[in-house]
N, C-alpha and C positions, 0 to 999 in steps of 0.2 A: 216814901223815894220821889225824889223830885223828876220832872220831866227831862232835864240833862242827865241824870243817873241813869233813867229807864231808856232812855238814847243811847246812850252810850254803852248799855250792856247787850241790847237789843244789836248795835253796831258787831261787837265783841262776837256775841252768839254765831250770828250771820257769817262774820270771818271764819272763824274757827269752824265751821259746820262746813262751810265751801271749801275748806284746805283739807278736810278728812275726807268729804265726797272725792275730790280729786287724787289724793293720794292713793284712797282704795280703787279706784277705776286706772290708776298706772299700774297697781299691781296685780292688777287682771290683765292689761295690756301685755305688757312686758313677755311673762311667760307663754302667753299664748300665742304670742307672735300676730295679734290683731293691730298691729300699727296701720293698716291701710293706707300704703303706700301709693302713690299714683305712678311708680315706677314699673309696675306690676299689676296693673288691673284685673288681670284673668286669675291670676296668685292671691288677691283681695275677695273677688267673688267666690272663689273656692274655698279660703279659709274662712268667709264670715257664713255660708251656706254648711260647712261641717261643723261651726261651733257657733251658730246663730245665739245658742241660749245665753254663751259669755259674753257676743258681742252686744245683745241688748241689756245685758246686767250691767256692761260698764257703761255704754250710753247713756243708761238711766242715773249712774253716779257721777258723769262727766255734765249732765243736765242740771243734777241739782246742786255741783260744785260751781257752774257758771253763773246758775239763778241767783244762788247763794252772794256771787260777787256783786252782781246786777241790782239784788235788794239793799245790799250793803253800802253801794255806792249812792242809791236813791237817797238812803237814810242820814248817811254822811253830810248830802247836798242840801236837804231838807230843813226845815225850821227855822227859827227866827237867827236874829245877831250870827249870821254866817259869814267869814271873810270870801271875799274873791277866791281867793286860794282854796278852801274848804270845798267850795262849790264846785272849781274846777277838778279838785283832785276827787269828788264822789263822782261828777258828770264823767271823768274821763274813767273811773271805775265804773260807773254803770253800761260806759259804751263798750267797755273790755268783757263785761260778762254776755252783754247781748251780741257782740262777735262770735263769742264761745259758744251761745245757743244755736248762732245761725250755721256755725260748722257742725253742730252734734245733727242738724238736721239734714245736713249733705251725708254726713256719716248713716245717718236713720234710711234715706233714701238708699243705701248699699244695702238693707236685707230684703227689701223686695227686688231689687236687680239681681240679687246673687240666689232667689228664687225661682230665675227665669233664666235660666243659663244658656237655653238654645235659641232664646228671642234675637233678630237680626240686629245687629249693630251692638247688643249689651256692652260687649268688653269697650267699645268707644264712647257709649255714655258714660258706664262706668269711670273712666279716664275722666272726662269731663268734670263729673261729680266729685270725684276725689280731687282734682286738681284744683277746683272751688273752694273746698271744704279745706285743705292745706293752707291756701293765701287766706282764707278767711280768719284762721288759728292765727298764722302770722301777724294779722292786723288787731286780733285780740290780745296778742303780747305787747303788741306795739303800744297800743293803748294802756294795757296794763303798766309797763315801763312809765310811759308819762303820768298814770296816776301814782305811781311812786315817788318820781320826783315833786310833783303837786304836793303830795301827801308830807314827805320828809322835810319840805321847806314849810307849808302851811298850816300842817294841824301841832297840835299842843303836846310835845315830847320833850324827851329830855334830849341833851346835844350828841349822846353818844348813839342814841336813836336814829337820831336825823342823819349820822356819818353813817351808819351801817348800810340806812334806806338809800341813802345816793350809791356806795358801793353795791348795792342789791340791784340798782336801778343800771347801773354800769354794767354787772354781768346779763342782766336780761337783755339789754340794747344787743349785745354780740350775740347771742343765744336768736334775737329776733332779725339779724344782720345776716347771719348762716348760709340762708337760703338762697340770697342776693348773691354769694358768691359764687353759685353753681352754674350759673348762666342758664342757657335752655335747656340741659341735663335734668335739672331739680335736683333737691337733696336727697342722698342716699337714706335709709332706714338708719346707719349707723349714725349720719350726720343729723339725723332728726333727734335721735337719743342723744347725742352731745348739746343740743338745742335745750332737752328739757333738762339736762342736769344744771346746765349754766339758768335756768329760770329758778331753780331751788330756792335760791338766795332770796328772791323777792316771795315766794312763798314761805319762807321762814319767818323775813321780815313781818309781812299780814299775819303770821299767826302770832306772834310778838306783840304786835298792836293788838290783833283781838282779845289776847289774854289779858293785855291792861285796861283795855277797853271794859273788860268782865269784871276788874277788879276795883272798878270807879266805886270810892266808897258814898255814902249817903252825906250828903252837904257839901262834895267836890264836885265843882262844875266840871271839870275837864278830866280828873283823874289821872293824868297822863304826866303831869308835870313832876 
């Protein structure tokens, strides 16, 4: 197997593993009510305290997901003979992964805060942590959208996949913009879930891209044409 084949398969494996971890994490969050909304810090503290095992399991899956995106972005940007758009797409994807990991760091801090419900000002601190984490994941989404646009334009792929990528980026941009429309009140849990649904096309697009990278044949430099 050539270096380009190995690199392509590594990117594919990282993208697919990342998406599987994220979907599994979402499958834990939605039915358990662990969406961690800043609108109700006291409720979040109680939910985490009562379901700390599920909370940590979801966090572990989410960390693996964002870490996979971060690593995939680095591999896309690395190597010789990369174009500027390939480097940009990989760098933006790595940035999205890093912002997502910082978001998870804030949510992890909720575990210790939830264990100290009687501590002075714990609800105020929890609100600040949750708010920071939510805007960090918004930044991750924005970088993910930008990476999708750069990838759709700059990476080797069929024309139909480019069009799908641009369409997915538009849906993702709407998802990222939703919290900005709520003013000082912030998004509700229902609005956050709408945003997650709007990000699904981007996840599906990267899933297709990852699968095509894994399907690289020996002797094919790109495997995406």
